[in-house]
C-alpha positions as CSV (number, residue, x, y, z in Angstrom):
1,M,285.8,195.8,119.3
2,D,283.9,196.1,116.0
3,F,282.4,193.5,113.7
4,T,282.9,193.4,109.9
5,R,281.8,189.8,109.1
6,L,278.6,188.1,110.3
7,F,280.3,185.5,112.5
8,D,282.0,188.3,114.3
9,I,278.7,189.5,115.8
10,L,278.3,186.8,118.4
11,D,281.9,187.4,119.6
12,Y,281.0,191.1,119.7
13,Q,278.1,190.3,122.0
14,Q,280.3,188.2,124.3
15,K,282.8,191.1,124.6
16,R,280.2,193.9,125.0
17,F,277.1,192.4,126.4
18,P,277.7,188.8,127.6
19,Q,274.3,187.3,128.4
20,E,273.4,184.5,130.7
21,M,270.1,184.2,128.7
22,A,270.9,185.2,125.1
23,M,268.5,182.9,123.2
24,A,265.7,180.5,124.0
25,G,263.9,177.9,121.9
26,R,261.0,175.6,122.6
27,K,261.4,171.8,122.6
28,H,258.8,169.3,123.9
29,D,256.7,172.2,125.2
30,A,259.5,173.6,127.4
31,W,262.0,176.4,126.9
32,H,265.7,175.7,126.6
33,T,268.0,178.6,127.0
34,W,271.5,179.4,125.8
35,S,274.0,181.9,127.2
36,T,276.3,183.8,124.8
37,A,279.2,181.6,125.8
38,E,277.2,178.4,125.2
39,L,276.2,179.6,121.7
40,I,279.8,180.3,120.8
41,A,281.0,176.9,122.2
42,E,278.2,175.0,120.3
43,R,279.0,176.9,117.2
44,N,282.6,175.7,117.3
45,R,281.5,172.1,117.9
46,I,279.2,172.2,114.8
47,S,281.9,173.9,112.8
48,T,284.3,171.1,113.8
49,G,281.7,168.5,112.9
50,L,281.1,170.0,109.4
51,L,284.8,170.0,108.7
52,H,285.2,166.4,109.9
53,R,282.3,165.4,107.5
54,G,284.3,166.7,104.6
55,L,282.7,170.1,103.9
56,H,285.0,172.8,102.7
57,K,285.0,176.6,102.4
58,G,282.7,177.6,99.5
59,D,280.5,174.5,99.8
60,K,276.7,175.3,99.7
61,T,274.7,173.9,102.6
62,G,270.9,174.3,102.9
63,V,268.8,175.0,105.9
64,L,265.2,173.8,105.7
65,A,263.5,174.5,109.0
66,H,259.9,175.0,110.1
67,C,260.8,177.9,112.4
68,G,263.7,179.9,113.7
69,S,265.6,178.5,116.7
70,P,268.9,178.8,118.6
71,Q,270.0,175.8,116.5
72,W,269.3,177.7,113.3
73,V,271.5,180.5,114.5
74,I,274.2,178.2,115.7
75,A,274.3,176.3,112.4
76,D,274.3,179.6,110.5
77,G,277.3,180.8,112.5
78,A,279.1,177.5,112.3
79,M,278.9,177.6,108.5
80,L,279.7,181.3,108.2
81,Q,283.0,181.1,110.2
82,T,284.3,178.2,108.1
83,G,283.4,179.8,104.8
84,I,280.6,177.3,104.1
85,I,277.7,179.1,102.3
86,P,274.3,178.8,104.0
87,V,271.4,178.4,101.6
88,P,268.1,178.9,103.5
89,I,265.0,177.2,102.0
90,H,261.5,178.4,102.8
91,A,259.5,175.7,104.7
92,T,256.6,176.4,102.4
93,A,258.6,175.9,99.1
94,R,257.2,173.5,96.6
95,P,259.1,170.3,95.8
96,D,260.0,171.6,92.3
97,E,261.3,174.9,93.9
98,I,263.4,172.9,96.4
99,A,264.8,170.7,93.6
100,H,265.7,173.8,91.6
101,I,267.5,175.4,94.6
102,I,269.5,172.1,95.2
103,R,270.6,171.8,91.6
104,D,271.2,175.5,90.9
105,S,273.3,176.1,94.1
106,G,275.2,172.8,93.8
107,M,274.2,172.0,97.4
108,K,276.5,169.5,99.2
109,A,274.6,169.2,102.5
110,C,271.4,170.3,104.2
111,F,270.1,170.9,107.7
112,V,266.5,169.9,108.4
113,S,264.6,170.9,111.6
114,N,262.3,167.9,111.9
115,E,260.7,164.9,110.2
116,N,258.3,167.0,108.1
117,M,261.1,169.1,106.7
118,L,263.0,165.9,105.9
119,E,260.0,164.6,104.0
120,K,259.8,167.9,102.0
121,L,263.5,167.6,101.1
122,R,263.0,164.0,100.0
123,A,259.9,164.9,98.0
124,A,262.1,167.1,95.8
125,G,263.5,164.0,94.2
126,V,267.1,165.2,94.4
127,G,269.2,165.4,97.5
128,P,272.4,166.7,98.8
129,E,275.1,164.1,99.9
130,L,274.7,164.9,103.6
131,I,271.6,165.6,105.7
132,F,271.8,166.9,109.3
133,S,268.8,167.1,111.6
134,F,268.1,169.5,114.5
135,E,265.8,166.9,116.2
136,T,265.9,163.2,116.8
137,L,263.9,161.6,114.0
138,R,261.7,158.6,114.4
139,D,264.0,156.2,112.4
140,P,267.4,157.8,112.1
141,E,269.0,154.7,110.5
142,Q,266.4,154.5,107.8
143,S,266.5,158.3,107.1
144,A,270.3,158.3,106.9
145,C,270.3,161.7,108.7
146,I,273.0,162.8,111.0
147,H,271.5,164.1,114.3
148,W,272.8,167.4,115.7
149,N,274.5,165.6,118.7
150,A,276.3,163.2,116.3
151,L,277.4,166.1,114.1
152,A,278.7,168.2,117.0
153,V,282.4,167.4,117.8
154,E,284.3,168.8,120.8
155,P,287.2,170.6,119.0
156,E,290.8,169.8,119.8
157,N,293.5,172.5,119.4
158,R,294.1,171.6,115.8
159,D,290.4,172.0,115.0
160,L,290.3,175.4,116.7
161,E,293.4,176.4,114.8
162,K,291.8,175.4,111.5
163,I,288.6,177.3,112.3
164,Q,290.7,180.4,113.2
165,Y,292.6,180.0,109.9
166,L,289.4,179.9,108.0
167,R,288.0,182.8,109.8
168,D,291.1,184.9,109.1
169,S,290.8,184.0,105.4
170,I,287.3,185.4,105.0
171,R,287.0,189.0,103.9
172,E,284.0,191.2,104.4
173,S,283.5,191.3,100.6
174,D,283.3,187.5,100.4
175,L,280.0,185.7,99.6
176,A,278.2,185.1,102.9
177,T,275.0,183.5,101.9
178,L,272.8,182.5,98.9
179,L,269.2,183.4,99.3
180,Y,266.6,182.3,96.8
181,T,263.8,184.8,96.4
182,S,260.4,183.5,97.0
183,G,259.0,185.6,94.1
184,T,255.4,185.9,93.0
185,T,256.1,184.3,89.6
186,G,258.7,181.9,88.1
187,M,261.4,179.9,89.8
188,P,263.4,181.5,92.6
189,K,266.6,183.3,91.8
190,G,269.7,183.0,94.0
191,V,270.6,186.4,95.5
192,M,274.3,186.6,96.5
193,L,274.9,188.6,99.6
194,S,278.3,189.3,101.1
195,H,279.2,189.8,104.7
196,L,279.5,193.5,104.0
197,N,276.1,193.7,102.4
198,I,274.3,192.3,105.5
199,V,276.6,193.8,108.2
200,S,276.1,197.3,106.7
201,N,272.4,196.9,107.0
202,V,272.7,195.5,110.6
203,K,274.6,198.7,111.6
204,S,272.1,200.9,109.8
205,V,269.2,199.3,111.7
206,L,271.1,199.4,115.0
207,A,271.2,203.2,114.6
208,I,267.4,203.6,114.2
209,V,265.8,200.8,116.2
210,P,265.5,200.9,120.0
211,V,267.0,197.5,120.9
212,G,269.6,196.8,123.6
213,P,270.7,194.5,126.4
214,D,267.5,195.5,128.4
215,I,265.2,194.5,125.6
216,T,263.4,191.1,125.3
217,A,262.4,190.1,121.7
218,V,260.2,187.3,120.3
219,S,261.1,185.9,116.9
220,F,258.5,184.0,114.9
221,L,259.0,185.0,111.2
222,P,260.8,182.5,109.0
223,M,264.6,182.8,109.3
224,S,264.8,181.7,105.7
225,H,263.7,185.3,104.9
226,I,266.4,188.0,104.9
227,F,264.2,190.3,107.0
228,E,264.1,188.1,110.2
229,R,267.6,186.8,109.6
230,M,269.1,190.3,109.5
231,V,267.1,191.3,112.6
232,T,268.5,188.3,114.4
233,Y,272.0,189.7,113.8
234,V,270.7,193.0,115.1
235,Y,269.5,191.4,118.3
236,Q,272.9,189.7,118.7
237,A,274.8,192.9,118.2
238,A,272.6,194.8,120.6
239,G,272.8,192.1,123.3
240,A,269.0,191.6,123.3
241,E,267.6,188.3,124.5
242,V,265.6,186.4,121.8
243,W,262.9,183.9,122.3
244,Y,262.0,181.8,119.3
245,A,258.4,180.7,118.8
246,E,257.7,177.5,116.8
247,A,254.9,179.1,114.8
248,V,253.0,182.4,114.5
249,E,249.8,180.5,115.6
250,H,251.4,180.1,119.1
251,L,251.7,183.8,119.7
252,P,248.6,184.2,121.8
253,R,250.1,181.8,124.3
254,I,253.8,182.8,124.0
255,L,253.4,186.6,124.2
256,P,252.0,186.6,127.8
257,E,254.6,184.0,128.8
258,V,257.7,185.8,127.4
259,R,256.4,189.4,127.8
260,P,258.5,190.9,125.0
261,H,259.3,194.6,124.4
262,F,259.9,194.2,120.7
263,F,259.2,192.0,117.7
264,T,259.1,192.1,114.0
265,A,256.1,191.1,111.9
266,V,254.5,191.1,108.6
267,P,251.2,193.0,108.3
268,R,249.1,189.8,108.4
269,V,250.2,189.2,112.0
270,L,248.9,192.6,113.1
271,E,245.7,191.9,111.2
272,R,245.3,188.6,113.2
273,M,245.9,190.5,116.4
274,Y,243.2,193.0,115.4
275,E,240.8,190.1,114.5
276,R,241.3,188.6,118.0
277,L,240.4,192.0,119.5
278,L,237.3,191.9,117.3
279,D,236.5,188.4,118.6
280,E,236.6,189.7,122.1
281,R,234.4,192.6,121.1
282,N,231.9,190.2,119.5
283,K,231.6,188.1,122.7
284,S,231.0,191.2,124.9
285,G,227.7,192.7,126.1
286,I,226.1,195.6,124.3
287,L,227.7,198.3,126.5
288,R,231.2,196.8,126.3
289,R,230.8,196.5,122.5
290,K,229.9,200.1,122.1
291,I,232.9,201.2,124.2
292,M,235.3,199.0,122.2
293,D,233.8,200.3,118.9
294,W,234.4,203.8,120.1
295,A,238.0,203.0,121.2
296,I,238.8,201.3,117.9
297,R,237.4,204.1,115.8
298,L,239.4,206.6,117.9
299,G,242.6,204.6,117.5
300,E,242.2,204.3,113.7
301,R,242.1,208.2,113.6
302,F,245.3,208.5,115.7
303,P,246.7,211.8,114.5
304,Y,250.2,211.8,115.9
305,S,253.2,211.6,113.6
306,G,255.7,212.8,116.2
307,E,256.5,216.3,114.8
308,R,253.9,218.1,116.9
309,D,251.9,217.8,120.1
310,M,248.8,215.6,120.1
311,P,245.5,217.6,120.1
312,L,244.4,218.0,123.7
313,D,240.9,216.6,123.2
314,Y,242.3,213.5,121.5
315,F,244.8,213.1,124.3
316,F,242.1,212.8,127.0
317,K,239.9,210.6,124.8
318,R,242.9,208.3,124.3
319,L,243.4,208.1,128.1
320,L,239.9,206.9,128.4
321,A,240.3,204.4,125.6
322,D,243.4,203.1,127.2
323,L,241.7,202.7,130.6
324,F,238.8,200.7,129.2
325,V,240.2,198.9,126.1
326,F,243.9,199.4,125.1
327,R,245.6,198.4,128.4
328,H,243.7,195.1,128.4
329,W,244.7,194.4,124.8
330,R,248.4,195.1,125.7
331,K,248.1,192.8,128.7
332,R,247.1,189.9,126.4
333,M,250.3,190.6,124.5
334,G,252.4,190.3,127.6
335,G,251.9,193.8,129.0
336,R,255.4,195.1,128.1
337,I,255.2,195.4,124.3
338,Q,256.5,198.8,123.1
339,Y,257.7,198.4,119.6
340,I,256.7,196.4,116.4
341,A,258.7,196.7,113.2
342,V,256.7,195.7,110.1
343,G,258.0,194.8,106.7
344,A,257.6,192.5,103.6
345,A,254.2,193.9,102.5
346,A,252.2,197.0,102.8
347,L,250.6,197.8,106.2
348,Q,247.2,199.3,106.3
349,P,247.7,202.8,107.8
350,R,244.6,202.4,110.1
351,L,246.3,199.4,111.8
352,G,249.5,201.3,112.3
353,R,247.5,204.1,113.9
354,L,245.4,201.8,116.0
355,F,248.3,200.0,117.5
356,S,250.2,203.2,118.1
357,A,247.2,204.8,119.8
358,A,247.2,201.7,122.0
359,G,250.7,202.5,123.2
360,I,252.5,200.1,120.8
361,D,254.6,202.0,118.3
362,V,254.3,200.3,115.0
363,R,256.7,201.3,112.3
364,E,256.7,200.2,108.7
365,G,259.7,199.7,106.6
366,Y,260.6,198.6,103.0
367,G,263.3,196.5,101.5
368,L,264.1,193.6,99.2
369,T,266.2,190.4,99.5
370,E,268.6,192.1,97.0
371,T,269.1,195.0,99.4
372,S,269.9,193.0,102.6
373,P,267.0,194.0,103.1
374,V,266.2,197.5,104.6
375,I,266.0,200.4,102.2
376,A,263.7,202.7,104.2
377,F,262.1,202.7,107.7
378,N,259.8,204.9,109.7
379,R,261.6,206.0,112.9
380,F,260.6,205.7,116.5
381,E,261.8,209.1,117.4
382,P,259.6,212.3,117.2
383,G,259.0,213.5,113.6
384,G,260.2,210.1,112.2
385,V,256.9,208.5,111.1
386,H,254.2,209.1,108.5
387,F,251.6,206.3,108.4
388,G,251.1,205.1,104.8
389,T,254.7,205.6,103.8
390,V,257.6,203.2,104.3
391,G,259.7,205.8,106.0
392,I,263.1,207.6,105.6
393,P,266.0,205.9,103.8
394,A,268.2,203.9,106.1
395,P,271.5,205.4,107.1
396,G,274.1,204.7,104.4
397,V,271.5,203.9,101.8
398,D,270.8,206.3,99.0
399,V,267.4,206.3,97.3
400,R,266.3,208.1,94.2
401,I,263.2,208.1,92.0
402,G,264.1,207.2,88.5
403,E,262.8,209.1,85.5
404,A,259.1,209.4,85.7
405,D,257.3,206.6,83.8
406,P,254.8,208.2,81.4
407,E,252.8,205.0,81.6
408,A,252.6,204.9,85.4
409,P,249.7,206.6,87.2
410,E,250.7,210.0,88.3
411,N,253.9,209.5,86.4
412,D,255.6,207.9,89.4
413,G,259.2,206.7,88.8
414,E,261.0,203.5,89.7
415,I,262.7,203.4,93.1
416,E,266.5,203.1,92.6
417,V,268.9,202.3,95.4
418,K,272.7,202.6,96.0
419,G,274.7,201.6,99.0
420,P,276.9,198.9,100.6
421,N,273.8,196.7,101.2
422,I,273.2,196.0,97.5
423,M,273.7,192.4,96.4
424,S,276.7,191.4,94.2
425,G,274.3,189.7,91.8
426,Y,272.1,186.7,91.0
427,F,273.8,183.4,91.1
428,N,274.5,181.9,87.7
429,L,272.5,184.8,86.1
430,P,274.8,187.5,84.8
431,E,272.4,188.9,82.2
432,E,269.6,189.2,84.8
433,T,272.1,190.8,87.2
434,A,273.1,193.4,84.6
435,A,269.5,194.2,83.8
436,R,268.8,195.2,87.4
437,F,271.4,198.0,87.4
438,T,271.4,201.4,85.7
439,A,274.3,202.6,83.6
440,D,275.5,204.6,86.6
441,G,275.3,201.7,89.0
442,W,272.0,202.2,90.8
443,F,270.0,199.1,91.7
444,K,266.5,199.1,90.1
445,T,264.0,197.7,92.6
446,G,261.1,197.2,90.2
447,D,258.8,199.2,92.5
448,L,257.3,202.5,91.7
449,G,257.3,205.3,94.2
450,K,257.7,208.9,95.2
451,F,258.9,211.0,98.1
452,E,256.3,212.8,100.3
453,Y,256.8,215.3,103.1
454,K,260.3,215.9,101.6
455,R,262.0,212.7,102.9
456,F,259.4,209.9,103.4
457,L,259.2,207.2,100.7
458,R,255.9,206.0,99.5
459,V,255.7,202.8,97.4
460,T,252.8,203.1,94.9
461,G,253.1,199.9,92.8
462,R,255.1,197.3,91.1
463,K,256.4,198.3,87.6
464,N,256.0,194.9,86.0
465,E,252.4,194.6,87.2
466,L,251.0,197.7,85.5
467,F,248.3,196.9,83.1
468,K,246.4,198.9,80.5
469,T,242.6,198.9,80.1
470,T,240.9,199.3,76.7
471,S,240.7,203.0,77.4
472,G,244.5,203.1,76.9
473,K,245.2,204.2,80.5
474,F,247.6,202.3,82.8
475,V,246.6,201.1,86.2
476,A,248.9,200.2,89.1
477,P,247.1,197.3,90.8
478,A,249.2,197.3,94.0
479,F,248.0,200.8,94.8
480,V,244.3,199.9,94.2
481,E,244.7,196.8,96.3
482,Q,246.1,198.8,99.2
483,Q,243.1,201.1,99.1
484,L,240.7,198.2,99.0
485,Q,242.4,196.6,102.0
486,T,241.8,199.8,104.1
487,S,238.3,198.3,104.5
488,P,238.1,196.1,107.7
489,F,235.9,193.8,105.7
490,I,238.5,192.9,103.1
491,S,241.4,190.6,103.9
492,H,243.0,190.1,100.5
493,A,242.4,191.7,97.1
494,I,243.7,191.2,93.6
495,V,242.9,193.8,90.9
496,V,242.4,192.8,87.3
497,G,241.6,194.5,84.0
498,L,244.2,193.8,81.4
499,N,242.7,194.7,78.0
500,Q,239.3,195.1,79.6
501,P,237.0,198.1,79.5
502,F,237.2,198.6,83.3
503,V,239.0,197.5,86.5
504,G,237.7,194.6,88.6
505,A,238.8,192.8,91.7
506,L,238.9,189.4,93.4
507,L,238.1,189.9,97.1
508,V,238.7,187.6,100.1
509,P,236.5,188.8,103.0
510,N,237.8,189.2,106.6
511,F,235.4,186.6,107.8
512,S,235.9,187.4,111.5
513,Y,234.7,191.0,110.9
514,L,232.0,189.8,108.5
515,E,230.6,187.3,111.0
516,A,230.3,190.1,113.6
517,W,228.5,192.3,111.1
518,C,226.1,189.5,110.3
519,A,225.3,189.0,114.0
520,E,224.5,192.6,114.5
521,N,222.4,192.9,111.3
522,N,220.4,189.8,111.7
523,V,222.0,188.0,108.8
524,H,221.9,184.3,109.4
525,W,225.5,182.9,109.4
526,T,226.0,179.5,107.7
527,S,229.5,178.9,106.2
528,E,232.0,181.0,104.5
529,Q,231.3,179.2,101.2
530,F,227.7,180.3,101.2
531,M,228.1,183.7,102.9
532,V,230.0,185.1,99.9
533,L,226.8,184.4,97.9
534,N,224.4,186.0,100.3
535,P,222.7,189.0,98.7
536,K,223.0,191.1,101.9
537,V,226.7,190.4,102.1
538,E,227.2,191.2,98.4
539,K,225.3,194.5,99.0
540,L,227.6,195.3,102.0
541,F,230.7,194.8,99.9
542,Q,229.3,196.8,97.1
543,Q,228.8,199.7,99.5
544,E,232.4,199.3,100.8
545,V,233.7,199.2,97.2
546,D,231.6,202.3,96.3
547,R,232.9,204.2,99.3
548,I,236.6,203.4,98.4
549,N,235.9,204.3,94.8
550,E,234.6,207.7,95.9
551,E,237.1,208.5,98.6
552,R,240.4,206.9,97.4
553,L,240.5,206.0,93.7
554,G,240.8,208.0,90.5
555,T,238.3,207.6,87.6
556,I,240.4,204.9,85.7
557,E,241.1,203.0,89.0
558,K,237.5,202.6,90.2
559,I,236.3,199.0,90.7
560,R,233.3,198.4,88.5
561,G,232.9,194.7,89.3
562,F,234.2,192.2,91.9
563,R,233.8,188.6,93.0
564,L,233.9,187.4,96.7
565,L,236.0,184.3,97.3
566,H,235.7,181.9,100.3
567,D,239.0,180.1,99.8
568,A,241.8,180.9,102.2
569,W,245.0,182.2,100.5
570,T,248.0,180.7,102.3
571,S,251.7,180.1,101.5
572,E,250.9,176.3,101.9
573,N,248.5,176.3,98.9
574,G,250.9,178.5,96.9
575,L,248.7,181.6,96.7
576,L,250.9,183.6,99.1
577,T,254.6,184.0,99.3
578,P,256.4,182.9,102.6
579,T,256.0,186.6,103.6
580,L,252.3,186.4,102.9
581,K,252.2,188.6,99.8
582,P,249.7,187.4,97.1
583,R,251.2,185.4,94.2
584,R,249.4,187.2,91.3
585,G,250.1,184.5,88.7
586,P,248.9,181.5,90.6
587,I,245.8,183.4,91.9
588,L,244.8,184.5,88.4
589,A,245.3,181.0,87.1
590,R,243.2,179.4,89.9
591,Y,240.3,182.0,89.5
592,E,240.3,182.4,85.7
593,K,236.6,181.6,85.6
594,E,235.7,184.1,88.3
595,V,237.8,186.8,86.6
596,A,236.0,186.1,83.3
597,D,232.6,186.3,85.1
598,I,233.4,189.8,86.4
599,F,233.7,191.2,82.9
600,A,231.0,189.0,81.4
601,M,228.4,190.3,83.9
602,K,229.4,193.9,83.3
603,G,230.0,193.7,79.6
């Protein structure tokens, strides 16, 4: 049996790898598990309920949920097999963004996961005709929501026949889902992805990621993002059991409980795990601190890319580091973690090396919503990884570098992609769709890049973010930001300098690391708001910036001025996207005065 449409995948699991424990979700602080057969049966009950409520093939139905869950997966499958189009909405979307999605898609109904998500939906000021809830709400009559149990209807024969009729009518080229890009500027655009688009990517990833029936995975990224949603289909096709966490903040408790082998993450998750390691280091005695510092420095120099044997002296040093530090770190993550796949934003190479040195293979990939999403990925097999790149093009995906941009640093060209994973277009935006394709049919990603080591793709910047200083030279801010974030003291960075005589930066410190430094250097710690003004802290960051200027940046790219910020950048306050990438426009608008001060002081 093969699968060609997304709703086929769960049936494929039942035929190939039927699981007694296929998925688990937390409810009222307890795990509730589902077998493959139970997932399929509940999917049919929800499909029946949707049809009885008057929804038809082609109707758009939203999913606004605070986290992934078996119910999310069941609702998704129930819609897909009846031709209803799922429209996921990010839990962190603003009311105006939600209103835009509802209007633009013509949404007829929407699932919400809890009371908070219902309030967000209502705050948009416009609403679909029907609202379904995963959980029992406090006042279901007043909220006019239809609870999951009320929506689910045990199908009779005629219902099953209708579902089968609808399944048979759906082609792999049909629209499967409408995903609104989070974006760093402007209103979200609806990306139209077919069954073929996503299924092709699922099969590509299955060929290069070590998941199977013997693998336990934890899922905590938002299912509204194509990355985690596609990976969930991969887990289903591979027969892996999946445990859904309610929030990334719960990972320190859930990882030892579930003891997974595999999970996907965005770089910020790894940064937080690293910060927790530093917290432990800071609470240790002097000898333990020195041992941990040595092990961390050793890990960040991890030399192995898989194509040759590890140097013998490093091999033995790593054994010692594992004995004293790394194995204890792994134990706090459950003790069985072997693989982490990272996407959505650039990973600091030193973290990829550190985790890999600790026996947890971290592999970075690259993709877009428009590409379903994976374009390239570092492999887990020998010779398949180069830290600092986003890996080798995925099977079935062709990648080329467009004509070199004379305005781009080092004349890097735009990354262009072709394959069955490429979207059919933007919903209701034919002109914008046409603008994203070359004359010969290649999709233009908007990212600049180049190939290194013959076949490894490196992303060097965003084409529409290039800016020119008064020297007449162009700067790619994303590249400079990546170099700044190689410092363990810098959590976030935004590079500025449009029509200015030099390049500057807004920097958000890694306060966990900074606090440890202050303790060791007798700098009195007060609060984050005041520490960014402390002259000794400013001197420390000047030294870090000077080092990065000297070691990593060209003459035009060097940071000549910066400001330290104490505010947290989060998706909730609109400064990060749901995948934790900085929103350049809102950040520059909020810190307009600080940016002006950078250039006034140096002018």
